[in-house]
N, C-alpha and C positions, 0 to 999 in steps of 0.2 A: 698826256696826249688827248686832245679833244677832237670832236668831229670837225670843228672849224679849221684846224690847222693840219688835217690829214690831206696829203696830196695824193689824189687817186691815181695820179700818173706815176707815183713813186712805188717801186716794188722792193720789198725787203728780202734779203737772203735768209735761208733757213737758219743759218748760224746767228744772224742778227736777231731774228725772232726768238730763238731759243735762249740767247743771251739775255734778251729783255725779260723773258719769262723767268729765268733764273734769278735776276735781280729783284723782280716782284716778289717771288717766294722768299728770298732771303730777307727782304725788308719786312714782310708780313708774318713770317714763321721763323723768327730768329731763335725761339726757344723750343725744346722738345715738347710734344703733346701726346696725350693718350688717345688711342684709336681703338674702337670696338668693331670687330668684324668676324665673319665666318671664314674658316680656312677652306679653300676650294681645292688646293693642290700644294704639295710640298715636294721639293727636289733638293738634293744635296750634290754639290760639285766642289771637289778640292777642299772639303771641310766647310765651305760656305753653304748656308741654307737659304733657298729661294722659295718664297711663299706667295701664292696667289690668293688675294683676299676678295671677298664679295660681301655685299649686303643685299638680302633678298626682301621681297615685298611680304606683306602679311600672309599671303597664301603659301609662302615657303617655296615657291617655284621660280617666280620671275626675279631676275637680277636687276637691282636698281642702281648699284654702283660697283666698280671693280678697280683694284689697284694691285701693285706688286710691292713686296717688302723683302728686304735682305737682312739676314742675320750673319754678320761676318764671323768667321771661325774663332777669332780672338775674343770677341764679345760673347760668343756662345759659351766658351769655357768659363768666362767670368760669371755668367748667369747660372750655369750649372753648378759652379762652386758655391755661389750665393744661395741657391735653392736646395742644394744637396740632392739634386735629382736630374735624371737624364731628360733633356727637353723633348726627346722623341715621344715621351709619354704625353706631352701637351700639344705638340705640333702634329695633329692628326686631322685628316680630312673630315669635315663636318663639324669640328669643334668650334665653339664660339670663344673668342679669346680677346683679352685687352692688352695692347702693346703700347709701350712708351717709345715713340719714334721721332726721328729727325726727318723733317720733310725736305728732300733735296731734289734738285733738278739738274741733270747733266746734259750738256749740249748734244751729246751723242746718244746716251742711254735713256734720256728722257726722265720722267718723274719716277721717284722711288722713295720708299720709306725705309730708313735705316733703323733697325730695331735696337733699342738700348736696354729695355727692360720688359718683363712679362709679369702680369698680375694673375697668379693662379687662383686667388680667391674669387675673382670675377667668374672664371670658367667653372669652378666648383659650385659657386652659387647658382649660376645659370643652369648647370646640370641638375642640381638638386631641385630647382624650380620646375624644370621640365619633367623630372622624375615624379614629383608630387602631382603634377597635372595629369600625367599618364596613369598614375596609381588611382587617382580619383575617378578617372574615366573607366578604368578596368573594374573598379568596385561598383560604379553606377551600372555598368553593363553586365554585372554578375559573372565576370569571367575569372575571378581569382581562384575559385574552386572547381571550375569546369573540368580541367584535365585530371584533377584528383579523383573524379568520379569514374574515370576509366578503369576497367578491371585489369590489373597487372597479373599475368599468369604465375602460377606457383613455380613453374620451371621456365627460365628465360634462356633461350638458345639462339633465336634469330634477332640480331641486333642491327638497327640502322643507326650509324654514327655520323653526326654532322660535326665536322671539324676541318681544320686545315691539315693536310697530310704532312706538313712540315712542322706542326706544332709539337713541342716537347711533351705537352700534356697527352696528346694522342698516342705517342710512343709509350708513355708511362701506362696508359690505359691498356694498350695491347699487351705489354709485358705482364701486367697484373693478371690478365685473363689467360694468357698462354702458359704462365708458370704457376697456375693454381695447383694447390696440393692434392686436389681430388682427381685430376686428370680430365676435367670436363672439357668438352670441345664446343666451340661456338661458331655459328654461321654469321659472320660479320660483314657488312657492306658499308664502305665509306662514301659519304656524300660530301665532296670538298666544298668548303664554304669560307668566305672571308669572316674573320673573327673580330674585326673592328672596322670602323669607317662606314661610309655611306652605302657600300654594297652589301653589308651584313644582312639588312632586312630583306632586300630584294632576293638575294641568293637563298636565304633561309626559307622564304615563302615558296620559292620554286622547288627546293629540295623536299620540303614537307608535302607539297602537292604530289611529287613523284612517289614519295614513300606511301602516301595514302592510296594512290592509284594501284600500287602493287598488291595491297591487302595481304601482306605476307609476314610482316615483322611482329615480334612480341612487344617490342618497345623501341623508342627513339632515345638516343643518348647525345646530348649536346655538350661538346668538350672544348675547353680552351685552356691554354697553359698558364693561366694567371696573368697578372698585369696590374697597372695602377688603376686608380679610380677613373681616370679619364679614358684609359684603355678599354675599360669595361662598360663605357657609357652606351655602347650599341645595345647592350643587354638590358638597359633601362629604357630603351625606346618603346613607345606604345605599340608600334607595328610589330616588333619582334615578340613582345610579350603576348600580344593578341594572337599571333600565329601559333605560338606554343599552347596557349590556353584552349584554342579551338581545335587542336589536333585530336582526332578520335582515338589515337594510340597513346598509351602512357609515355610521358616524356621525362627522362632523368637528366639532370644538369650536373656537370662537373666542371665548372668554369674556372676553378683554380684561385679562389680568394679565401682568406681566413677570417676577415672581419666584416666585409661588406656583403650585403644580400641584395642582389639585383632583382628587378621586376621579373626577369626570366625565371629566377629561382622561386619567386613567390607564386607564380602561376603554374609551375611544373608539378608533375605528379609527386616526385621526390627530388630534393636538391642536396648536393654534396659539395663539400668545400674544395675537393680536388678531384681530378680525373681518376686517380688511384682509388679514392674512396668510393667512387661510383662503380668501378670495376669490382672492388671488394664486396660491395652490396650485392651485385649480380651473382658472384660466386657463392656468397654466404646464403643467399636466398635458395639457390639450388641445393646447397648442402643441407639446409633445414628441411627441405622437402624430402631429400634422400633419407635423412635420419628418421623423419616421421614415417616414411614408407617402410624403412627397415624395421622400425619398432612395431609397426602394424604387422609386418610379415612375421617377425619373431613371435608376436602375440598369437597370431593365427597358427603358427607352427606349434607353439606350446599347447594351445587349445586343442589342436588336431591330435597331438600326441596323447593328451589327457583323455579325449573322447575315444581314441582308438584303444587305449588301455582299459577304459571303463567298459567299452563294448566287448573287448576280448574277455574280460573277466565275466561279464554277463553270459557270453557265449559258452565259456567253460562251465558255468553253473547250469546252464540249460542242457549242455551235453551230459553232465553228470546226472541231471534229473531224468533225462531221456533213457538212461541206462536202466533205471528201475521203474520207469513209468509204465511200460507194457505189462509187466507182471502185476503191478498195482492196479492198473486199469482193468486187466482181466479178472483179478480177484474181486474188485468192486462190481464188475459186470456179472460175475458168477453169483455173487451174493444177491445182487439185485434180481437176477434171473430166478434164483431159488425163492426169494420172497414173492416174486410175481407168480411163480408156479403154485405156491401155497395159496396165494390169494385167489388165483384162477380155479384151483381145485375146490376151494371152499365155496366160491361163487357157483361153480357147476353143481355141487352137492345141494346147495341151497335152492338153486333153480330147479333141479330135478325133484326135490322134495315138494317144492311149490307146485310144479306141474302135476306131480302124482296126486297130490291132495285135490287139485282142481279136477283132474280126471275122475277121481273117486266121487267127487261131488256130482259131476255130470252123469256118471254111471248110475248113481243113486237116483238122480232125478229122472233119468231115462227109464230106469226100472220101474219107478212109480207110475210112469206114464204108459207102460206096456199093458196090452188088453187083458193079460192074465191077472194082473193086479186089479184091474177094474172089475173083471168078472168075479174075482174072489171077494170083492167088497159087495157083491149082490147085484151088480149091474149085468145087462145082457147086451149082445152085439148082433145087430140085424144086418143081413147082406142080401142083396138082390143081384143074382147072376155074378156073384163073386165080389161085388162092390159094396162097400159099407153104405148103409142107408142112414143119411143124416137128417132127412126131412120127409114127412108123410107125402109131400107132393111128388116124391120120386116113385111112389107105389101107386099102381092102378088096380082096379078090380080084376081079379082073375090071375094076378101075379103070384108066383110061387116064391116065398121068402123063407130064409133060414134064420133061426134064432139060436144063438150060441149062449149056453149057460156055463157055469164053471165046471159042471160035471157032465155036459153033453150038449147035443144039437137036436133041435126039432125043426121039421119042415111044415110050413103052413101055407094055405091058399087063401088069398084075400077075397072075402065074400062082399064086404061093403067097406066104405071109407067114410069116416065121420070127422067133423071138425073138432 
């Protein structure tokens, strides 16, 4: 149909137009073809799977194309038998997948892609590429070891658990904690979170913000009940790994996988293969601390007993010593007193003898100086009015003086005075 032969006055019915479009698609897409797209939404009704597909721009936000696909229940069984896997593991929101489809147009239902086959390798390859890009970015930003530097308490009691309350892994985790052999009690708070799909990162970020704001918990535990590689793809997302890495509280992961290690595991403080293993670690860590404490207590108890025994023995020895000590001290004191008395008596005698000798010397000297001794040696003693005359200047003419000799006294009157 060309522009020249279009009759602008002619109006086509909707059925005519849709029939025309159906013929065009049948003529141009007579063979199935592979289509790559992102799954936006999946619904199941009466065994049939209805899939909304989108293709986004490079910014990852704006939708550039959108279509619907149908996987009939019969064909689904064929594919699951062929892949030996439940297709629910692949048909998840946010997954990029490659379908082999028949392009069909129905006059009533419009355009639809009937799914014939699925290429898991494309999805896995895409996931691995995204994982490697996220890992390189985390390594460049030095986030791989950031949460590992957080200090994990020796005793873990206050737990913030991020999980789905319906997850079997969460129930296993609870059971392991509640039935621990040591009777430990835990203060556990559940923060409900999607464990796969597009909401995982958003809800995880919000939950971690709430946990940080409370400033209460010893650690955060992220739990999932296992799943396929594609089920766990949310935990390989850069945003999820970044939130865990930057959490200021130690994060433990028990995502429930035996072989694969997600980026969430790599950046966490400690990663465990199963939720049960994560719970066992918490219990064992507390048990190790308790055993260490009890060992130290027993050591202190033994050391205290030894010290008490030693001090008691020393006290008894001192008690025995004190029984004989007063008599011994008194004896030593009496002996010392006797020795001191003898020394004092000797010193007194020596001092008395010395003083007596000194007195005798002084007496002898004084006796030699007495006037009788002088007179006996032939000298005389002259006095004037009872005072000894020591100089002629004391005597004047006419004075009456007395001169004493050893054998008597004469009185004289001064007639003259000569030099």
